[in-house]
C-alpha positions in Angstrom: 0.0 0.0 0.0 1.4 3.4 -0.9 2.0 6.2 1.6 -0.7 8.4 0.0 -3.3 5.6 0.3 -2.5 5.1 4.0 -2.8 8.8 4.7 -6.1 9.0 2.8 -7.5 6.0 4.9 -6.3 7.6 8.2 -7.9 11.0 7.3 -11.2 9.2 6.3 -11.3 7.2 9.6 -10.5 10.4 11.6 -13.4 12.3 9.9 -15.8 9.4 10.6 -14.7 9.3 14.3 -15.1 13.1 14.6 -18.6 12.9 13.1 -19.6 10.3 15.6 -18.1 12.3 18.5 -19.9 15.5 17.4 -23.2 13.8 17.1 -23.0 11.6 20.2 -21.6 14.1 22.7 -22.3 17.6 21.5 -25.5 17.4 19.5 -27.2 14.5 21.3 -31.0 15.0 21.0 -30.7 18.5 19.6 -31.9 19.8 16.3 -28.8 19.5 14.1 -28.1 21.2 10.8 -25.7 18.7 9.4 -26.1 15.2 8.1 -24.1 12.0 8.6 -24.8 9.1 6.3 -22.7 5.9 6.6 -23.4 2.8 4.6 -26.4 4.7 3.2 -28.4 3.6 0.1 -31.6 5.4 -0.9 -34.3 5.3 -3.5 -36.7 8.2 -3.8 -39.6 8.9 -6.1 -42.4 11.6 -6.0 -44.4 9.5 -3.6 -42.0 7.1 -1.9 -38.7 7.0 0.0 -36.8 4.0 1.1 -33.3 3.7 2.5 -30.9 1.3 4.3 -28.1 2.5 6.5 -25.5 1.7 9.0 -25.7 5.2 10.6 -27.9 8.1 9.8 -28.4 11.6 11.3 -30.3 14.1 9.2 -33.5 14.8 7.4 -35.2 13.5 4.2 -38.4 14.9 2.7 -41.2 14.1 0.4 -43.6 16.8 -0.9 -47.3 16.3 -1.4 -49.2 18.8 -3.6 -52.7 18.7 -2.3 -56.1 20.2 -2.9 -58.7 21.3 -0.3 -60.4 18.2 1.2 -58.1 15.7 -0.4 -57.3 12.5 1.5 -54.0 10.6 1.4 -52.8 7.4 3.1 -49.3 7.5 4.6 -47.6 4.1 4.9 -44.4 3.5 6.9 -42.2 0.7 7.9 -39.1 1.4 10.0 -36.6 -0.8 11.8 -33.6 0.5 13.9 -31.0 -1.2 16.1 -30.4 2.1 18.0 -31.0 5.8 17.9 -34.2 7.6 17.0 -36.3 8.5 14.0 -39.4 10.7 13.7 -41.8 10.8 10.8 -43.8 14.1 10.5 -46.4 15.6 8.2 -46.2 19.3 8.0 -48.8 21.7 6.7 -47.8 24.4 4.0 -47.3 26.9 6.8 -44.9 24.5 8.7 -47.3 23.3 11.5 -47.1 19.7 12.5 -50.2 17.7 11.5 -49.1 14.2 12.5 -46.0 12.5 13.8 -44.7 9.1 14.7 -41.5 8.4 16.8 -39.5 5.3 16.2 -37.0 3.8 18.7 -36.8 0.2 17.4 -39.5 -0.9 15.0 -42.8 0.4 13.8 -45.1 -0.4 10.8 -48.4 1.2 10.0 -50.4 3.7 8.1 -52.3 7.0 8.7 -55.1 8.5 6.6 -55.0 12.3 6.6 -57.5 14.8 5.1 -56.0 18.1 4.0 -57.9 21.1 5.2 -56.6 23.4 2.5 -54.7 23.3 -0.7 -50.9 23.6 -0.8 -47.6 21.8 -0.6 -47.4 19.5 2.4 -44.1 18.0 3.6 -43.7 14.4 4.7 -40.4 14.5 6.7 -38.2 11.9 8.3 -35.6 13.1 10.8 -33.0 10.6 12.2 -30.8 11.2 15.2 -28.1 8.7 15.7 -30.1 6.0 13.9 -28.0 2.8 13.6 -28.3 -0.4 11.5 -31.7 0.4 10.0 -34.1 0.5 7.2 -37.0 2.8 6.4 -39.8 2.5 3.8 -42.2 5.5 3.5 -44.8 6.2 0.8 -48.1 8.0 0.4 -51.0 7.5 -2.0 -54.1 9.5 -2.8 -57.4 8.1 -1.6 -60.1 8.4 -4.2 -63.8 7.9 -3.6 -63.8 7.6 0.2 
């Protein structure tokens, strides 16, 4: 192994350790403005988000363009070995409509009727989430 490769590996390991230290001891449980994604794979479309990760701190968002009185079904399936994750639905003015906190495993769905037209945000926030997976999608409900 060349000297440059060893130096690059040491710098990378040092940055990873620093990231864990900052998240664990300084930002523990606080709203953080940075993301840490290790072993992270993601697939996202207009109505779905799925990811697998070794470690994740940060936020991911889906946007729902809704009309007045429209109903949607939010489906979620999350599994974590440690840390926390919260799923939230926010109104166009930023107010929380619904939330679900995950510490280990949760699977379910929620039907929501939008009170007014606009862009709603389906947000996932992870804080020190370890060895996990997350599947989240929404679908319009027609005729109910």
